[in-house]
Structures are given as structure tokens and as C-alpha cells.
N, C-alpha and C positions, 0 to 999 in steps of 0.2 A: 504494500500500500504506500502511496506517495505521502511524504511528510513535508509539512511546511516549516521552513526554518525561520525562526524568530530571534532577532538579536535583542537580548535583554540588557546587555552591557554589564559592566562591573563584575564580570567573571561568574555570573549566575549560570547554573546548568539547569535545564528544565526538559521534561518530556511529558506532554499532555496528550492523552488519547481522547478523541472525541467521543462523547456519549451524549445522548439526548438530554438537554437541559443542564449538562455538567458545566458548561462554560459560565453559567451564572455564578458558580462557586469558585471560579479561577480569578483571584484578585487582580492580577496584572492585566487580564483581558478587560474586566469590568472597570478598573481604574482608568485605563486608556480610553475606554468608551465614554465614561463619565466626563473626563477632562476634555475629550474631543467635543462633546456636546456643549460643555461650558464655553469652550473656545468658539464654537459656532454661534452660540447665542450672544456671547460677548459679556464683558464686565464693564460697568460704568466706572468713572473715575473714583467715586467713593468706595465701591467694592474693591477695586484694585488697590487702593491705598490701605484699606483695612487688612486685606490678605497679605500684602507685601510687608506691612508693619508686623503683623502676627507671626509671619515666617522669618522676619528679620532679613529680608532680601529686597532688592530693588524691583520696581514694577516691571522693568524690562526683563528681569529674570523670571518673573511669573509668566510673561508673554512667551519667553523661550520654552518654559516647561509645558505650557499649553500647546505650543506648536510641536514640540517633541511628542506629546501624547497624540496629536492629530496624525503625525507621520506613523506612529506605532499602530494606531487604530486602522489607518488606511492599509497597512501591511497585514494586519490580522483579519479584518473583516472579510475579504475574499476567501481566505482559508477556512474561516468558520462557515461561510455559506456553502462551501464545497464539502464541509465536514471532514476536512483534512486534519489528521493528527499533527500536533505541533511538537517540534523539537528545537532545542537550542544547544548548539555545540560549541 
């Protein structure tokens, strides 16, 4: 069976076999999905300021994180639609 390779970075190793509804319980998939949706909807200046202050980072770093999540979700979503098991090597 074909496996979709997913780059998680930071040296993490992962192997996820697709099962019906199992992806709901895979945090990195759902975190990327949620952050991508937040990125699509957008944050107003007040929200951006509160989040960046809470995380002790610059607003630009929040934008970079959201953009990284969008890239990751765009990588994952087609694999999930095809029910391709995921591996990270």
C-alpha cells in the first residue's frame, strides 16, 4: 500500500495507519487543520496582539506559524482523502 510521507520536523518519527475516523484522534493532523482554518478566517489586530503577547512572540511569528500549518494541512489533506497511511522518516 502506498504511504504518504509527512515531514514533521524536529526529528519526530511517526507512522499512522488510516482507519475510519482515526484521524480525528491524531493531534498533529487536527492541529494543522485547526490552525489552517484560523489562518483562512484571519485574526484581527486585537486577537493577534493578545496571542502574540500570550506566547511571548512577535505577531509576524504567529503569521509564520499559521502559514506553516497551512502548508502542512495542504500536504496532509490529499493523503487523508485518499486514505493513505502516513509515515515520517
